[in-house]
C-alpha positions in Angstrom: -20.4 -55.9 -9.8 -21.7 -52.7 -8.1 -22.9 -49.7 -9.9 -21.1 -46.3 -9.3 -24.0 -45.1 -7.3 -24.0 -48.1 -5.2 -20.3 -47.7 -4.6 -20.8 -44.0 -3.7 -23.3 -45.0 -1.1 -21.0 -47.5 0.6 -18.3 -44.8 0.6 -20.6 -42.3 2.1 -21.9 -44.7 4.8 -18.2 -45.5 5.7 -17.3 -41.7 6.0 -20.4 -41.1 8.3 -19.6 -44.2 10.4 -16.2 -42.7 11.0 -17.6 -39.6 12.6 -20.3 -41.1 14.8 -19.9 -44.7 15.4 -23.7 -45.4 15.5 -26.0 -46.7 12.9 -26.4 -44.2 10.0 -30.0 -42.7 9.6 -31.8 -42.4 6.3 -32.0 -38.6 6.8 -28.3 -38.2 7.6 -27.3 -40.3 4.6 -29.8 -38.4 2.3 -28.0 -35.1 3.4 -24.6 -36.6 2.7 -25.8 -37.8 -0.7 -27.8 -34.6 -1.5 -30.8 -36.6 -2.4 -34.3 -37.5 -1.1 -34.7 -39.8 2.0 -37.0 -42.0 -0.2 -34.4 -42.5 -2.8 -31.9 -43.5 0.1 -34.3 -45.9 1.5 -34.6 -47.8 -1.9 -30.9 -47.9 -2.2 -30.1 -49.1 1.4 -32.6 -51.9 1.0 -31.0 -52.9 -2.4 -27.6 -52.9 -0.7 -28.9 -54.8 2.2 -30.4 -57.4 0.0 -26.9 -57.8 -1.6 -25.2 -58.2 1.7 -23.1 -55.1 1.8 -25.0 -53.2 4.6 -27.2 -54.3 7.5 -30.5 -52.3 7.7 -33.4 -52.1 9.9 -36.3 -49.7 9.4 -36.2 -46.7 11.8 -32.9 -47.9 13.2 -30.4 -47.0 10.3 -27.7 -48.9 8.5 -24.1 -50.2 9.0 -21.6 -51.6 6.6 -21.1 -55.4 6.8 -17.6 -56.7 6.7 -17.7 -57.1 2.9 -19.4 -53.6 2.5 -16.5 -52.1 4.6 -13.9 -53.9 2.6 -15.4 -52.5 -0.7 -15.7 -48.9 0.8 -12.0 -48.9 1.8 -11.0 -50.2 -1.6 -12.8 -47.2 -3.3 -11.2 -44.8 -0.9 -7.8 -46.3 -1.6 -8.3 -45.8 -5.3 -9.6 -42.3 -4.9 -6.7 -41.2 -2.8 -4.0 -42.9 -4.9 -5.4 -41.2 -8.0 -5.3 -37.8 -6.2 -1.5 -38.4 -5.4 -0.9 -39.3 -9.0 -2.8 -36.3 -10.3 -0.8 -33.8 -8.0 2.7 -35.5 -8.1 2.8 -36.7 -11.6 0.4 -34.5 -13.6 0.9 -31.2 -11.6 -2.7 -30.7 -10.8 -3.3 -28.4 -7.8 -4.7 -30.1 -4.6 -7.9 -28.0 -5.2 -8.5 -29.6 -8.6 -8.2 -33.3 -8.0 -11.2 -34.4 -5.9 -13.8 -34.5 -8.7 -11.4 -36.2 -11.2 -10.6 -38.8 -8.6 -14.4 -39.4 -8.2 -14.6 -40.7 -11.6 -11.3 -42.6 -11.5 -12.1 -44.4 -8.2 -14.6 -46.5 -10.1 -12.2 -48.2 -12.3 -12.4 -52.0 -11.8 -8.8 -53.2 -11.9 -7.2 -54.4 -8.8 -3.9 -54.9 -10.7 -3.9 -51.4 -12.0 -4.5 -50.0 -8.5 -1.6 -52.2 -7.1 0.7 -51.0 -9.9 -0.3 -47.5 -9.3 0.4 -47.7 -5.6 3.8 -49.2 -6.4 4.6 -46.6 -9.0 3.8 -43.9 -6.5 6.1 -45.4 -4.0 3.5 -46.7 -1.6 2.4 -43.2 -0.2 0.7 -43.0 3.2 -1.4 -39.9 2.8 -3.2 -38.1 -0.1 -2.6 -34.4 -1.1 -5.1 -33.5 1.5 -3.4 -35.2 4.4 -5.9 -38.2 4.5 -4.5 -41.7 5.1 -4.4 -44.1 2.2 -5.5 -47.7 3.0 -3.4 -50.4 1.8 -4.7 -53.4 -0.2 -5.7 -55.0 2.9 -7.8 -51.9 4.1 -5.3 -51.0 6.8 -3.7 -47.6 7.2 -1.2 -46.1 9.5 -2.3 -43.9 12.4 -1.1 -40.4 11.4 0.7 -38.0 13.6 -1.7 -36.3 16.2 -3.3 -33.2 14.7 -5.4 -30.5 16.1 -7.6 -27.8 14.5 -5.8 -24.5 14.0 -8.3 -23.0 16.3 -6.8 -24.9 19.2 -3.3 -23.4 18.9 -2.6 -20.7 21.4 -1.0 -17.3 20.6 2.5 -17.6 19.6 2.3 -21.3 18.9 3.1 -22.6 15.6 2.5 -25.8 13.6 2.4 -27.1 10.1 -0.6 -28.1 7.9 -1.1 -31.8 7.8 -4.7 -31.9 6.6 -8.0 -30.3 6.1 -11.6 -31.2 6.9 -13.4 -29.6 4.1 -12.7 -31.2 0.7 -14.6 -28.7 -1.5 -13.0 -27.0 -4.4 -14.1 -23.7 -3.0 -12.3 -24.3 0.2 -9.1 -25.3 -1.6 -9.2 -22.3 -3.8 -9.5 -20.3 -0.6 -6.2 -21.8 0.7 -4.6 -21.5 -2.6 -5.2 -17.7 -2.4 -3.0 -17.6 0.6 -0.5 -20.2 -0.6 -1.4 -22.6 2.0 -0.8 -26.3 1.4 0.5 -29.4 3.3 3.6 -28.5 5.1 2.8 -24.8 5.3 3.9 -23.2 8.6 1.3 -21.3 10.5 1.9 -19.0 13.5 -1.0 -17.7 15.7 -0.5 -14.0 16.3 -3.7 -13.1 18.0 -7.0 -14.8 19.0 -10.4 -12.9 19.4 -12.8 -14.3 21.8 -15.9 -12.3 20.7 -16.1 -14.2 17.4 -13.4 -16.9 17.8 -11.4 -15.7 14.8 -7.7 -15.8 14.6 -5.0 -13.7 13.3 -2.2 -15.9 11.8 1.2 -15.4 10.1 1.6 -17.4 7.0 4.7 -16.9 4.7 5.5 -13.5 6.4 1.9 -12.3 5.8 -0.7 -11.7 8.4 -4.2 -13.2 7.6 -7.4 -13.2 9.6 -9.3 -16.5 9.7 -12.9 -17.0 10.8 -13.6 -19.8 13.3 -15.2 -21.7 10.4 -11.9 -21.8 8.6 -9.6 -22.4 11.6 -11.7 -25.4 12.6 -11.2 -27.0 9.2 -7.3 -26.6 9.0 -5.5 -29.4 10.9 -2.2 -28.7 12.3 0.8 -30.7 13.9 2.3 -28.5 16.6 6.0 -27.7 16.3 
């Protein structure tokens, strides 16, 4: 049985591999895990010895087939618990990530399967991220683009965000922005790449940092 720390490493390696496609360096993984490179090296060696990752010194690490399977199982549990917390217990989408971080380590496939069935086999979590099924497969979601790529007078609905921090969700909550919220671009400013948008009949100015983290499906 894996420890919670080992599971967290597998999940982090999977997340980093999804953005790059190359072997994950020790320094990159240390940044992701907010720890020292020496600690990461010790952990990847341990996971490599157990067969969950392939690792070569100075060349980085990759998940093995079984390592990827476990990482997707953890992600599945995390995202199902987020759906449960939002839909059944009325948590805000900005509140659930840290709670799901704890619940994702429950070792009961039967519980996870029943939870998925109880929730009606959801395809996405409250943040718009796809939920893998019990075989590690997930549907390709509708094509999305960052809000920053919408042109003036174009509109779309929010279908996901890149930043999963509670601070970012609190920021969005301040403007009543969630999944399905319609956003219209009123004006774009080239000097700082900020955008003026209309949300719920209110005009809001977003920095490029924010507009690049909100993902939209054009309407």
